[in-house]
C-alpha positions as CSV (number, residue, x, y, z in Angstrom):
1,M,134.6,169.8,171.9
2,D,136.2,173.2,171.4
3,H,134.1,175.5,173.7
4,G,136.0,178.6,172.5
5,Q,134.9,178.0,168.9
6,N,131.3,177.4,169.8
7,S,131.4,180.5,172.1
8,S,132.6,182.7,169.2
9,E,130.0,181.2,166.9
10,D,127.3,182.0,169.5
11,E,128.6,185.5,170.0
12,A,128.5,186.1,166.2
13,A,124.9,184.7,166.1
14,V,123.9,187.0,169.0
15,R,125.6,190.0,167.3
16,A,123.6,189.2,164.1
17,V,120.3,189.2,166.1
18,V,121.2,192.6,167.7
19,E,122.3,194.1,164.3
20,T,119.0,192.9,162.8
21,W,117.1,194.6,165.6
22,L,119.1,197.8,165.3
23,A,118.5,197.9,161.5
24,A,114.8,197.4,162.0
25,I,114.6,200.2,164.5
26,R,116.4,202.6,162.1
27,R,113.9,201.8,159.3
28,R,110.8,201.9,161.6
29,D,110.0,198.3,161.0
30,I,108.0,197.1,164.0
31,E,107.7,193.5,162.8
32,G,111.5,193.4,162.3
33,I,112.0,194.9,165.8
34,L,109.8,192.1,167.3
35,Q,111.0,189.2,165.2
36,N,113.6,187.8,167.7
37,H,111.9,188.7,170.9
38,S,110.2,186.3,173.2
39,P,106.4,186.5,173.6
40,D,107.3,186.9,177.4
41,I,109.8,189.7,176.9
42,V,110.3,191.9,180.0
43,M,111.7,195.4,179.3
44,F,112.7,198.2,181.6
45,D,112.8,201.4,179.6
46,V,113.9,205.0,180.1
47,P,110.4,206.6,179.8
48,P,107.5,205.1,181.7
49,P,106.0,202.5,182.1
50,F,108.4,201.1,184.8
51,Q,108.3,197.7,183.1
52,S,106.7,196.3,180.0
53,R,105.7,192.6,180.0
54,G,104.9,190.7,176.8
55,L,105.2,191.5,173.1
56,E,102.2,193.8,172.8
57,A,103.4,195.9,175.8
58,Y,106.9,196.0,174.3
59,R,105.5,197.0,170.9
60,T,103.7,200.0,172.3
61,T,106.9,201.4,173.7
62,W,108.1,201.9,170.1
63,D,105.1,204.1,169.4
64,L,106.3,206.6,172.0
65,F,109.9,206.4,170.7
66,Y,108.8,207.0,167.1
67,S,106.4,209.8,168.0
68,S,109.4,211.9,169.2
69,T,112.0,210.8,166.6
70,S,112.5,212.3,163.1
71,D,114.2,210.7,160.1
72,P,116.8,209.5,159.8
73,V,116.3,207.5,163.0
74,L,119.4,207.6,165.2
75,F,119.8,204.4,167.2
76,K,123.3,203.0,167.3
77,P,125.8,201.5,169.7
78,T,128.9,203.5,170.6
79,E,130.3,200.4,172.5
80,M,129.0,196.8,172.6
81,S,130.2,193.6,174.2
82,I,128.6,190.2,173.9
83,T,129.0,187.2,176.2
84,A,127.5,183.9,175.1
85,S,127.4,180.4,176.4
86,A,125.6,177.5,174.7
87,N,122.2,178.6,175.7
88,V,122.3,182.0,177.4
89,A,123.9,185.3,176.3
90,F,123.9,188.9,177.3
91,V,124.7,192.1,175.5
92,V,126.1,195.2,177.2
93,A,126.2,198.4,175.2
94,T,126.3,202.2,175.3
95,M,124.0,203.7,172.8
96,R,123.0,207.0,171.1
97,C,119.5,207.6,170.0
98,G,116.9,210.3,169.2
99,G,117.6,213.5,167.3
100,S,121.0,214.0,165.6
101,E,124.5,213.1,166.7
102,A,124.7,216.4,168.5
103,S,121.3,216.4,170.1
104,G,120.8,212.7,170.7
105,L,120.4,210.9,174.0
106,D,123.2,208.6,175.4
107,F,121.8,205.6,177.2
108,R,122.8,202.1,178.4
109,L,121.4,198.9,176.9
110,T,121.5,195.4,178.4
111,M,119.9,192.5,176.7
112,G,119.5,188.9,177.9
113,L,119.0,186.2,175.3
114,R,118.2,182.5,175.5
115,K,118.7,179.9,172.8
116,I,115.2,178.5,172.3
117,D,114.7,175.8,169.6
118,D,118.2,176.6,168.3
119,R,117.4,180.2,167.8
120,W,118.7,183.2,169.9
121,T,115.7,184.9,171.4
122,I,115.7,188.2,173.3
123,I,114.0,187.7,176.7
124,H,115.0,190.8,178.5
125,E,115.9,194.4,177.5
126,H,116.9,197.2,179.9
127,H,117.4,200.7,178.6
128,S,118.6,203.2,181.2
129,V,120.2,206.6,181.8
130,P,122.1,207.7,184.9
131,A,120.0,209.1,187.7
132,V,120.3,212.8,188.1
133,D,120.4,214.7,191.4
């Protein structure tokens, strides 16, 4: 078996999940945002709460984001790398979101995914900004 080929196929499949998620965020499509997330998602976000557990808690974090975001929604990677094995993958990215290119917020994104029933599923998201003095 050529593990390199499978790895690149898995990386492409994970990239497709992330791109689908990003597109849903930009069009304010909550169901699209949630579609590839585990019911047991755990997220650490920039604004409180400290952690969100489960799909409903995760869903409510988007209400806060959208309440302070105008159209068009800026939410895009400036750098992204994906590492995938047969059943587990992670995404590491730097992102820009919020207002405009000039006034947006730069943040870090890490996602953990598992292949469940042959489908890549986001089980963890971590959004962060550097601590300030």
